[in-house]
matplotlib code that plots the C-alpha trace (Angstrom):
import matplotlib.pyplot as plt

x = [109.0, 109.2, 106.7, 108.5, 109.2, 105.7, 104.4, 106.6, 105.4, 102.0, 102.6, 105.0, 102.3, 99.6, 100.9, 102.0, 97.6, 96.6, 99.3, 97.1, 93.7, 94.8, 95.9, 92.8, 90.2, 92.0, 92.1, 89.0, 86.6, 88.6, 89.7, 87.0, 83.8, 85.1, 87.7, 86.3, 85.3, 88.6, 90.6, 88.3, 90.1, 92.9, 92.8, 94.1, 94.5, 90.8, 89.2, 88.6, 91.2, 88.2, 86.5, 89.5, 90.4, 87.0, 86.6, 89.9, 92.4, 91.6, 92.0, 95.5, 96.3, 94.5, 96.5, 100.2, 98.5, 98.4, 102.3, 103.3, 101.6, 103.5, 106.9, 106.5, 105.3, 108.3, 110.1, 108.9, 108.8, 112.6, 113.0, 111.4, 112.1, 109.5, 109.7, 108.4, 111.2]
y = [106.3, 108.5, 110.7, 114.2, 112.0, 111.2, 114.4, 116.7, 113.3, 114.2, 118.7, 117.0, 114.9, 118.1, 120.8, 118.4, 117.8, 121.4, 122.3, 120.0, 121.2, 125.0, 124.1, 121.9, 124.9, 127.3, 125.6, 123.9, 126.7, 129.3, 129.0, 127.7, 129.2, 132.6, 134.0, 132.7, 135.5, 137.1, 134.1, 133.9, 136.5, 134.5, 131.5, 128.0, 125.7, 127.8, 127.8, 130.2, 129.7, 129.5, 127.0, 125.3, 125.2, 124.0, 121.5, 119.9, 122.1, 120.6, 117.2, 118.1, 119.5, 117.1, 114.5, 116.2, 116.7, 112.5, 111.9, 115.2, 113.8, 110.0, 111.5, 113.9, 111.3, 109.1, 111.9, 112.7, 108.4, 108.7, 111.7, 110.4, 106.5, 105.3, 104.3, 100.7, 99.9]
z = [-59.9, -56.6, -55.8, -56.6, -60.0, -61.0, -59.9, -62.5, -65.0, -64.7, -64.9, -68.2, -70.1, -68.6, -70.9, -73.6, -73.7, -72.6, -75.7, -78.3, -77.0, -77.6, -81.0, -82.0, -80.4, -82.2, -85.8, -85.4, -83.8, -84.1, -88.0, -88.4, -87.3, -85.5, -88.1, -90.9, -92.9, -92.2, -93.2, -96.2, -98.2, -98.5, -101.4, -100.7, -103.9, -105.2, -102.6, -99.5, -96.7, -93.8, -95.6, -96.1, -92.8, -92.1, -94.3, -95.0, -92.9, -89.7, -90.3, -91.7, -88.2, -85.9, -88.3, -87.5, -84.2, -83.4, -84.6, -82.4, -79.8, -79.7, -80.8, -77.9, -74.4, -76.1, -75.6, -72.1, -71.0, -72.1, -70.0, -66.7, -67.4, -67.5, -71.7, -73.0, -75.0]

ax = plt.figure().add_subplot(projection="3d")
ax.plot(x, y, z, "-o")
ax.set_aspect("equal")
plt.show()
């Protein structure tokens, strides 16, 4: 991989990781702790939404992020021709 191409690949990878970490922070710390009182005004499955995010919702989001990361990294790898298959 050429130097310019490797730099662009690294930037795309870092951008993806930053996006994932921002979502992770907003879901785990934001929805589960910071905004829990406001979210508790809404119910999901009979439970306050802030409590649901802190106990279950963040886990569902994290699992979705794993699949999104794998899909997006495969797209980035193909874009920069560093894929394995």
